[in-house]
C-alpha positions in Angstrom: 339.7 297.5 64.7 337.5 300.5 64.3 338.9 304.0 64.5 337.6 304.3 68.1 340.2 302.1 69.9 338.9 300.6 73.1 340.7 302.3 76.0 340.6 302.7 79.7 337.3 302.0 81.3 335.7 300.7 78.1 338.6 298.2 77.7 338.3 297.1 81.3 334.5 296.7 81.0 334.9 294.6 77.8 337.4 292.3 79.4 335.1 291.9 82.5 332.1 291.2 80.3 334.1 288.5 78.3 335.4 287.0 81.6 331.9 286.8 83.0 330.6 285.3 79.8 333.3 282.6 79.4 333.9 281.5 83.0 330.7 279.4 83.1 331.2 277.8 79.7 332.2 274.2 79.5 332.1 273.9 75.7 334.9 275.1 73.5 332.6 275.8 70.5 330.4 278.0 72.7 333.4 279.7 74.2 334.7 280.8 70.8 331.3 281.9 69.6 330.8 284.0 72.7 334.1 285.7 72.4 333.7 286.2 68.7 330.3 287.8 69.1 331.5 290.1 71.9 334.4 291.5 69.8 332.8 291.4 66.3 331.7 295.1 66.5 335.3 296.1 67.4 337.3 294.0 65.0 334.7 293.5 62.2 336.3 290.1 61.6 334.7 287.5 59.4 335.5 284.4 61.4 337.4 282.8 64.3 338.9 279.5 65.2 340.4 277.9 68.3 343.4 275.6 67.8 344.3 273.4 70.8 347.9 272.4 71.1 348.6 268.7 71.3 352.2 268.7 72.6 352.7 264.9 72.5 352.2 265.0 68.8 353.4 268.6 68.2 350.1 269.2 66.3 347.0 271.3 66.5 343.4 270.2 66.9 340.8 272.4 65.4 338.1 273.2 67.9 335.4 275.8 68.1 335.1 277.1 64.6 333.2 280.3 63.7 333.8 280.2 60.0 333.0 283.1 57.7 329.6 282.8 55.9 329.8 280.5 53.0 333.3 279.1 53.8 334.2 275.6 54.5 336.7 274.8 57.2 338.0 271.4 58.2 335.6 269.9 60.8 336.0 270.4 64.5 338.3 267.9 66.0 340.5 267.7 62.9 344.2 267.4 63.6 346.8 269.2 61.5 350.6 270.0 61.7 351.6 273.2 63.4 354.2 273.9 60.7 353.2 276.6 58.2 350.3 278.0 60.2 349.8 281.3 62.0 348.5 279.5 65.1 351.4 277.2 65.1 353.9 280.1 64.8 352.0 281.9 67.6 352.3 278.8 69.8 356.0 278.2 69.0 357.0 281.8 69.6 354.5 282.6 72.3 353.9 285.8 70.4 351.0 287.3 68.5 351.2 286.7 64.7 349.6 289.3 62.5 349.0 288.3 58.8 348.3 291.4 56.7 347.9 289.6 53.4 347.9 286.0 52.0 351.5 284.9 52.3 351.8 281.4 50.8 355.6 281.3 51.1 355.5 282.0 54.9 352.4 279.9 55.6 352.8 276.7 53.7 350.1 274.6 55.3 347.3 273.3 53.1 344.9 274.3 55.8 346.0 277.9 55.5 346.1 277.8 51.7 342.4 276.6 51.7 341.5 279.6 53.8 343.3 282.0 51.4 341.6 280.2 48.5 338.2 280.9 50.1 338.9 284.7 50.4 340.7 285.1 53.8 343.1 287.9 53.3 344.4 288.6 56.8 344.3 287.3 60.3 345.7 287.4 63.8 346.8 284.4 65.8 347.2 284.8 69.5 348.7 282.2 71.9 346.4 281.1 74.7 348.6 280.6 77.8 348.3 279.8 81.4 351.6 280.8 83.0 354.3 279.4 80.7 352.0 276.6 79.4 350.6 277.1 75.9 347.1 275.7 75.6 346.5 276.7 72.0 345.8 279.7 69.9 342.9 281.9 68.9 342.8 282.8 65.2 340.8 285.8 64.0 340.1 285.9 60.2 339.2 288.6 57.8 338.4 288.9 54.1 339.9 292.4 54.3 343.6 293.0 53.8 345.5 294.2 56.9 342.5 294.0 59.1 344.5 293.7 62.3 346.9 296.2 63.8 349.4 295.9 66.7 346.8 297.8 68.8 344.0 295.3 68.0 346.4 292.4 68.5 347.2 293.7 72.0 343.6 293.8 72.9 343.2 290.2 71.5 346.2 289.2 73.6 344.4 290.5 76.7 341.2 288.8 75.7 343.1 285.5 75.3 344.4 286.0 78.9 340.8 285.8 80.0 340.0 283.0 77.6 343.0 280.9 78.9 341.3 280.2 82.2 338.1 279.1 80.5 340.0 276.9 78.0 342.0 275.3 80.7 338.8 274.6 82.7 337.1 273.1 79.6 340.1 270.9 78.8 340.3 269.7 82.4 336.5 269.0 82.4 336.8 267.0 79.2 339.8 265.0 80.5 338.0 264.2 83.8 335.0 263.1 81.8 337.1 260.7 79.7 338.8 259.2 82.7 
């Protein structure tokens, strides 16, 4: 996050702007792009991804990818195990996970290793929750080491609180459409 941490009225205004921008969105990809674009000036992150939790399989489904320029991610809709991923850990613990450097021993997933191999050096995974129910996790990615601080993670947690309503609405909309 930049030296000028967002506080007080600016923080409230940012959260309100994000809330207003995402409440009418019925597409997960558009949702992540909108949030990513709003917060890029603050976090100077290189990419973002939304992982939806699939509880019946204990897996994650990659949705709404905003990959860093020139990097290849698995395609949207790809399913991968939660184990060994920052989003999986965020979902399991219901806590923010800050990754300050590539840590292949802690994060053993091939998906994460591919991100490290392509130059991702740090990240922040935040659980997206409605009440006690975990819907997924938002992962912010950076080519810089230690790009995320506890302060920036707290703001991301608040943003994910706004995002949770929209994610739940989109998932309900998609489920109704399939029925």
